[in-house]
N, C-alpha and C positions, 0 to 999 in steps of 0.2 A: 292643589296640584296632585294628580294621581301618581302613584309610584310606578316605576318601570323596573322590573326585576332583571338582574344580570347574574347568571350562574357563574361562580368563580372557577376558573380553570387554574388549578394550582397543584403543587407537589409539596405536601407537608407545610403548607402556608406560604410557600414561595409562589407568588402570583405571576402568572404568565402575562406577557405584554398584551395579548389579545383581549384579556379581561379589562385592561385599562382602556383599550379602544372601545369596547362595548359600553363602558361607563360614559365615555365621551358621547357616543351615539345616543345613549339613554337620556342624556340631559336635553336632547332635542325634543323628546317625546313627553317628558315629565320629570319627576324627582327620582334620580337613580338610587336604587337599593340593591345590595349584593346578597347572594345566597351562597353560603359556604358549607359544603358537605365534607365532614371529616375534621381532623385536628389541624391546628396551625393558625388559629385566629390571631393570637398575639403577634405572630410574624407577618400575617397578611394585612392587619388593620392599618398600619401607616400608609401603605400603597393605596389601599381602597379609599382611605380618608382623603389622601392627596388628590385623588381623581374623581371625587364627587359623590361617593356613597354616603347617603344620609343615614342609612341603617345597614347593618349586616345581620341577616338571619343566619344563625349558626346551628347546624345539626351535627354534633360531633360524637354521637354514639358510635363506638367502635364497630358495631354490627353493620353500620351503613357502608363501611369500606371493605367488608368481607365478601361482598357480592359484586356482580357486574353493574350495569347502568340502571337497573330498575329502581334501586333505592333512591338515587338522585331524582328520578322522575317523580317518585312518591313524595319526597321532601318538597319539591317544587309545587306539586299539586296541592299540598297542604298549605304552603305559603300563599299560593294564588287564591285559595279559598278564604284565607285570613285577610289578605291585603287588598284583594280586588284590583290588581294592577292594570295599567293602561296597556302593557305589553310585557313580554318575556323575551330577553335576548340571550342567545347562546353562541358559542363558537361553532363555526361550520366544519367541524372535524367529524370523523366517523362516529365517535362517541357522542358528540354534541347533537348530531342529527338523530341518532337513535333515541336519546333522551327527549328531544323535541317531539318526535313521533309518539312516544309513549305518553308524554304529557298531554299532547293534543287529544289522544284517545280518552285519557282519564278526565279531562276537563271539557270535552265536547267542543274543542276549539279548532280553528284553522291554523295551518303551519306553512311558512314560507322558508325555503332553504337557499343557501349560497347567495345571500344578499351582499351587495357591495356598497350599499348606502341605505339609509333610512331617513324619512322625513315625517313631519307632522301628519297625523291621520289615523294610525301610522301607515305609511306606504313604504314599500321596499323596492329598491332597484336591483334587478336580477339579470345576469346574462343567461340566455336560453339558446336552445338549438345549437349546442356545442360552442356557444359564445357568438354566434352569427348575428344575434339580435339582443338588444337590451330592452327589458320591459319594466314597467312600474306596476306593482301588484299590491293588493290590499286584502286583508282578512275580513270577511263579513260575518263570521260566526264565532262567538265566544271571545276569549282573550287572545289577541294576536301573538303568535309564537314565531320568532324569526331567528334563523341562524345566519351569522355574518362571517364572511371570509376574513381571515387575518390580514392585517396591513391594509385594510380598506380606509382607515382614517388614522390621523396622527393623534395619539393620546394627548389630552389637554389637562393642565392642572386646574382644579376647581375645588379647593379645600372644603371639606364637610366634616360632620361629626363622626361618621361611621359608628354609630351607636349599636352596641351588641344587643340582639334580640334572640334569645334561645328558643329553639324549636324542637319539639319532641314528636316523633313520628313512630307509630306502630306499623312495622312492615307487614305487608300481606304475605300470604304463603307463596304466591306467584313470584314475588320479588326475591325470595330466598331459595328458589329452586336450584340456581347455579351458584357455586361458591368459588372464590379465588383461593387456590391451594398453594400458590407459590408466587413470589415476585422476584424478578431479576433486574438489577440496576444496570441499564445499558451504559457502557463506557462511552463517554463523549469526549471529543477533542475540543479544541479551542474554537472551532467554527460554530456559528450560530445555528439554531434549529431551522431547518428548511422552511417550515410553515410560517415562521415568525420573522425570518431574516429581512432586513431592509434592502439587501443586495443579494442577488442570486446569479451565479455563473453556471450555466448548463452546457453539457456536451452531448452531441448526438453521434450518429453513425459515422459522420465525417472524421471523428477523432481517430478511428481506425482500429483501435484495440484497447484492452484494459490497461496495458502498460503505458499507452500514450495518454491516459487520463491524467497523468501527473501534470500535463500542461494546463489542464482546466483547474486542477487543485492549486497550482502555482498562482494563477491569476486571482482565484477566489481568496487565497490567503493574503495576497497583496492588498486586496480591497476590503478585507475583513468580511467576506461574503460566505454564504452557504453554497454547497455544491449540489447541482441538480443534474438530471439525466433524462434522455428520452426513453420511450418504451423499447425502442430497438436496442439501445445500450443495455438496459437491465435484462431484457430477454436473452441477449447474447452472453450474459454473465460478466460483462465488463465492469459493472458497478452495481452495488447493492440495490435491491428493489425499493427500499425505503426512501431512496433518493429520486424515484421516478416522478416527473412532473407531467400531468396530463389528465385526460378525462378518466382514466382508470388508475391514476396515481394521485399525487397530492396537487391541490390547487394552491397556487401562490399568487400574491399580489404585492410584490416588493416595490420600493421606490425605483430600483434599477434592475432590469433583467437582461443578462447577456446570454445570447444563444449562439454557441459556436458549433458549426457542423451539423446543425439541425435544419432539416428541409422545411418544416412548418406544416406538417399534417394537421388536419382539423382536430384530431384527438389531443395533440400536444398543445395547440393553440388554446383549447378550451381550459387548460390548466394554468395559463400564464398571461392571457391577453389583457387582463385588467391591471397589469403592471403599469406603473406610472410612466416610466421611460423604458423603451425596449431597443436594444442594440443587437444586430445580427451580424455574424461573420460566416460567410459561405462562399465557396468558389464558384457556385452556380448562380449567375445573375438572374435566372428565371425561378429560383427557389421560392415557393409560396410564402415563406417567412418574411420576405421583403415587402409583401403587401401590408404587413402589420406594423412594421418597425418605425421608430422615430429616427434612427440612424442605422445605415447599412454599410457594411464593408465587404466588397467583392474581392476575395483573396483566399490564399491557403492559410487555414487557421494555425497550422504548425509554424508559420512565419509571423502571422499577425499577432497571435495571442502572446507568444514570448516577448515580442517587441513591446506590446502593450503592458505586459507585466513589468518589464524593465522601466518603462516610462513612469508607471505608477510608483514603483519603488524609489525611483530617483526623485519624483515629486515629494514623496513622503519624507525623504531624508534631507531635502533641501530646506 
């Protein structure tokens, strides 16, 4: 059975949930193997082993993490040459897509981005044209390279050895032209990361102001959810841009997406319509968002959302 490589998305060995999802998808295509760039193998190994990684190719030279994405692409290219995998899976983040593009050029391979599912072949299921259509695509040249949106699948336990295989790569001059000069640790609250959250509560123009966004945060905290926002909200300065969901923001695919005061412009829908269950709250019964939802509430979000928050809190305390 051919190997399927998964690039580990991690912070000092703390493996992000999307990597476990990729390992679950990789098992559909062949034998999952992980590629870890940087330090932290001992910390990462248990999670990778639990979710099916037969091998973990480790490139932990400090120089690899002193530069931007190019070193990761060169490590992957080296492992692809060594292992001749059936496919390479990466997370569909800005960094993951850039690595995928660089890897495709280096290996002469085709690349598919923003997949929401993969199947034998391998084929990828992708939403296109702003999410208006879903297509099934297949790479016909080289090693298939596929980036997958977070929360596209539930990680499954499939214990394996996660045997360490050290990889040594001599970086090219091109890969070292840009250097990371400083790192700042972002202060994070108790809310989950937007891209990985199982539940997202988003607010739109209907919230009315930045001060009013506390009603969105209240529901999110009651549900243990991440907070999202429409482009209109972030452009108005009501909420930070890193919380924007949409075609020009982050793409999310949670189990539950609640849109409060969001009209449902195609740009926003492109970033959330693959969510498993969608609930919309809007006082306009003709809002386009209602064409997409599983459950819709026509009403004033400033009345509906606080009432929902109270119900959730009461249910949790009972």
